[in-house]
N, C-alpha and C positions, 0 to 999 in steps of 0.2 A: 528491459531489465526487470527482474522480479525483486520486489521490496516488500518486507513484512510491514503490516500496519504498526505504526509507532517507531519504526526505524528511520534513520536519516536517509533522505533522498540525496544521492551523490550527484550533484550537478557539476559536470566537467565540460569544458570547451577548450580544445587544443587548436591554436592558430598555427596553420601549416608553416608560416614564415617565421615563427618563433617570436613574434612581436611582443614586447613587454610593456608597452606604453598605451594599451587600449583599455576600454572600459565596457566589458560585456555585461549583459543583463539577461536574466531568464524570466519569461512570462509563463506562469504555471496555471494550467486549467485541468479540470476533471474531465471525465469522458463525455459529459454533456456540453463541454465548452465553457463552463462557468469558471471564472477566475477564482483561484484559491485566495484566502484571506491574506496569506503571506506574500502574495505576488504584487509587484515584481521583486526579484531577488538579484542583487548585485554580486558579481563574481570577483574574486581577488586573484591577482597573479601569484602563482606559487613556484614558477620556474620554467624557463625555456618555452615561453608562450602558452603555458597551461594555466587556465583560470578555473577556480573551483569555489564551491560553497556547499556545505552540508548542514545548514542551519534549519532546514525545513524537514518535517517529519511526515512520513506517509500517512495520509488520512484513510479512513475506512471508506474508500471509493475504489471502483474497479480499476481505474488507471489515472495517471497524471501525465500530461504532456508538458514538456519544457521547450519553449521556443526561444532560442538564443539569438540576440541581436548585439552587434558590436558597435560601440559609439567611440568617437574620437575625443570627446571631452568628458571631464569628470562629472559634470552635471547631467550627462547622458541626454543631450538634446540634439547632437549632430550625429546622425547614423552614418557609419562608415560605408563608403561605396566599394571598398577593397575586399570586404568579407561577405559571404553569402549568409543568409539566415539558416540556422541549423535547428534540428528538431530531435529530441529524445523522448521516448515513451517509457514510462515506468508503470508496470502492472502490479497489482496487489498479489503478493505471494500467497498461494493457498498452502499454508504451512503443513508440512508432514510432521506429525507428532506421535509419540507413543505414550499412552496414558497407563500408568501402573498403580496398583494399590488403591483403586477407587472402590469403595464399599467392600473392602476386605479381599480383593483379588486382583489379578492381572487381567487386562483386557487387550484387545488387538490393536492394530494400527489404525489411526485416523489420518486419512490423506484428504485434506480439504481445509475448511475454514470453520472454526468453532468460535463464536463470539457472543458475548452477553453484555449488552449495554445497560441492563438492569441488574437483577439478582437471580441467578439460577439457584433454585432450592429444589434440586431434583437429583435423581440417580441416572447417570448416563452409562449404559452398558454397551460395550462394543465387543461382540464375540466374533466379528469378522473384520470387515473393512468399511469405513465410511468414505465414500468418494463424492465430494460435493460440499455443501455448506449447511451448517446449522447456525442460525442467528436468532437471538432473542433480544428485542428492544424493550422488554418489560420484565415481568417476573415469570419465569418458566417454572411451573409447579407440576410435578409428576415424574414420569419416566420416559426416557428415550432408550429403546433397546433394539438393536439391529444386528443382522448378520451381513447384509449387503445393501446398504443404502446408496443409491447412485443418483440422487437428485438434490433438491434444495428444500429444507424445512425452515420456514421463516415465520416467526411470531412477532407481530408488532404490538401486541397487547399482553394479556395474561393467558398463556397456554396452560390449561389445567386438565390433567388427564394422563393418558398413556399412549405413546406412539410407538408402534412396533412394526418392523418389517423383517421377516425371516425367510 
């Protein structure tokens, strides 16, 4: 499933037999296998054997895996032998966005991921399409101007200057 960074991850487990008295839990990991801080997450029965939780938000990571285990007790110490362990994979959605009115004019479509964890103080001009990722973890200062960018531009410090591909 594709999930945008910051959107809730929809954790869902449907028990085929419709059991309403079980206690499922999801173990959440990133693509490197590292547990997320919110893990584990308990699921709540919402009807007809469906257990859900949407309290965890998609981090800025490539993917999140949810391993579902079903327990027979509220304390979640007795793993049920009746249900198999299930797995969901949630991938970071490379958002398709249209930027208009930036620096006095319309620009094209950006298909990819544009993220700034610091402060972008720059002019981003897209006269064609960006397919890929632009990410700045510091202060991006300067210009990014492109007609057909098909890769990744990542700055983990202060990018100062002008990046262009035409």
